[in-house]
C-alpha positions in Angstrom: -1.2 17.3 -11.8 0.4 18.3 -15.1 3.9 19.7 -14.7 4.4 18.4 -11.2 6.9 15.6 -10.8 5.4 12.5 -9.2 7.3 11.8 -6.0 7.4 8.9 -3.5 8.4 9.9 0.0 11.1 8.6 2.2 8.8 6.6 4.5 7.6 4.5 1.6 11.1 3.5 0.8 11.8 2.7 4.5 8.7 0.4 4.4 10.0 -1.2 1.2 13.4 -1.8 2.7 11.9 -3.2 5.8 9.6 -5.5 3.7 12.7 -7.0 2.1 14.0 -7.9 5.6 16.6 -10.7 5.6 16.4 -10.8 1.8 18.2 -7.5 1.6 21.6 -8.9 1.0 24.5 -7.1 -0.8 23.5 -8.1 -4.3 19.9 -6.9 -3.7 21.3 -3.7 -2.1 23.5 -3.1 -5.2 20.5 -3.5 -7.5 18.6 -1.0 -5.4 21.5 1.4 -5.7 21.4 0.9 -9.5 17.6 1.7 -9.4 18.4 5.0 -7.6 18.3 4.4 -3.8 21.0 3.4 -1.3 19.2 1.1 1.2 22.3 1.1 3.5 22.8 4.9 3.4 20.7 8.0 4.4 17.5 8.1 2.3 16.4 11.3 0.5 13.2 13.0 1.5 11.6 12.0 -1.8 12.4 10.1 -5.0 10.9 10.2 -8.5 8.1 7.7 -9.2 10.4 5.8 -11.6 12.8 4.9 -8.8 9.9 3.6 -6.7 8.6 1.4 -9.6 12.1 -0.1 -10.2 12.6 -0.7 -6.5 9.1 -2.3 -6.2 9.8 -4.6 -9.2 13.1 -5.6 -7.6 11.5 -6.3 -4.2 8.8 -8.4 -5.9 11.4 -10.5 -7.8 13.3 -11.0 -4.5 10.3 -11.8 -2.2 8.4 -13.9 -4.8 10.9 -14.9 -7.5 8.6 -17.4 -9.2 5.5 -15.3 -9.2 4.3 -12.9 -11.9 5.0 -9.2 -11.2 1.5 -8.4 -9.8 1.5 -11.5 -7.5 5.0 -10.7 -6.3 4.0 -7.1 -5.7 1.1 -8.3 -3.6 3.5 -10.1 -1.3 5.5 -6.8 -1.2 2.4 -4.8 -0.4 1.5 -7.1 2.6 5.1 -7.0 3.9 5.4 -3.3 3.2 2.5 -2.5 5.6 4.3 -4.4 8.3 7.6 -2.6 7.5 5.9 0.7 7.2 4.4 0.2 10.6 7.9 0.2 12.0 8.6 3.8 10.7 7.7 6.9 12.8 4.9 8.0 10.5 3.7 4.5 9.8 3.5 3.5 13.4 1.2 6.5 14.1 -0.9 5.8 11.1 -1.3 2.1 11.8 -2.2 2.8 15.5 -5.1 4.8 14.2 -6.1 2.1 11.7 -6.5 -0.4 14.6 -8.8 1.9 16.5 -10.8 3.0 13.4 -12.0 -0.4 12.2 -12.5 -1.2 8.5 -15.2 1.3 7.6 -13.4 4.4 8.9 -10.0 3.1 7.8 -11.3 2.9 4.2 -13.0 6.3 4.5 -9.6 7.8 5.3 -7.8 5.9 2.5 -7.1 8.9 0.3 -5.3 10.7 3.1 -3.5 7.5 4.2 -2.2 6.9 0.7 -1.1 10.5 0.3 1.3 10.1 3.2 3.6 8.1 0.9 3.4 10.1 -2.3 2.5 13.5 -3.7 0.3 12.2 -6.5 -1.9 9.2 -5.5 -5.7 9.8 -5.5 -8.4 7.4 -4.3 -12.2 7.4 -4.5 -14.2 5.1 -2.3 -17.8 4.0 -2.8 -19.7 1.7 -0.4 -21.7 -0.9 -2.3 -22.8 -3.1 0.7 -22.6 -3.5 4.5 -19.0 -4.8 4.2 -18.2 -4.1 0.6 -16.5 -1.1 -1.1 -15.2 -0.2 -4.5 -11.9 1.7 -4.3 -10.6 3.5 -7.4 -6.9 4.6 -7.3 -4.9 6.6 -9.8 -2.3 6.6 -11.0 -1.4 3.0 -10.3 1.6 1.5 -11.9 1.8 -2.0 -10.3 -1.8 -2.9 -9.2 -0.8 -6.0 -7.2 1.1 -3.9 -4.7 -2.1 -2.1 -3.7 -4.0 -5.4 -3.6 -1.6 -6.6 -0.9 -1.5 -3.3 0.9 -5.3 -3.0 1.1 -5.7 -6.6 2.3 -3.2 -6.2 5.0 -4.8 -2.8 6.0 -8.2 -4.5 6.3 -6.7 -7.3 8.4 -5.0 -4.7 10.7 -8.2 -2.8 11.0 -10.0 -5.8 12.4 -11.9 -7.0 9.2 -12.6 -10.7 9.2 -11.5 -12.7 6.2 -10.9 -9.7 3.9 -10.8 -10.0 0.2 -9.3 -7.6 -2.3 -9.9 -8.2 -6.0 -8.7 -6.1 -8.9 -11.9 -5.5 -10.8 -10.4 -3.7 -13.7 -7.4 -1.6 -14.7 -7.7 1.0 -17.4 -5.1 3.6 -18.3 -3.5 4.7 -15.0 -6.6 3.8 -12.8 -7.2 0.6 -10.9 -10.5 -0.4 -9.4 -10.6 -2.8 -6.5 -13.5 -4.7 -4.8 -12.9 -4.8 -1.1 -15.0 -7.1 1.1 -14.9 -8.9 4.4 -17.2 -11.1 6.5 -19.8 -9.3 8.4 -20.2 -9.4 12.2 -23.4 -8.0 13.7 -21.4 -5.8 16.2 -17.9 -5.3 14.9 -18.9 -4.5 11.3 -21.8 -2.1 12.0 -21.1 1.1 10.1 -20.4 3.8 12.6 -23.1 6.4 13.3 -22.2 9.9 12.2 -21.0 12.1 15.1 -23.2 15.0 16.0 
């Protein structure tokens, strides 16, 4: 999307603020203001990607201060999905995730990711009965999506999900998503006629 400013929408920041929970004290709020958002005021409809990245890094340092950025961002990704589920759009999206199950949830991943930004793309390939390879681009902090996908799989009913960053090259990140099979619950849905 050359020439188009990469934007992160309001509901993503709402989820991030909710992920911070009780850790969002006044010093943290001030740092978010310095990054470009006011967590105590009315949020804008969208913010530039740079504001999201700085806010995400801050949240990771607050929620997992001793962890490297990607590991801290994974904690944020997990808590983000819980916080995002408390927003109007997020609650509707997550209600659908619970009904869809892991296969259909992953098949709709591109659309689900696009509800939070105007730029994120995802390509999904099934490589086994309960295994997928998911390529996302552009990804700035890969750990965030690791936590987000793991929490999404859990919420969709996947048993013992695992999300591993297989590789990161340029602005693309490739994830291996797996979960334990179950003869009934994990059967891939039949196409509708």
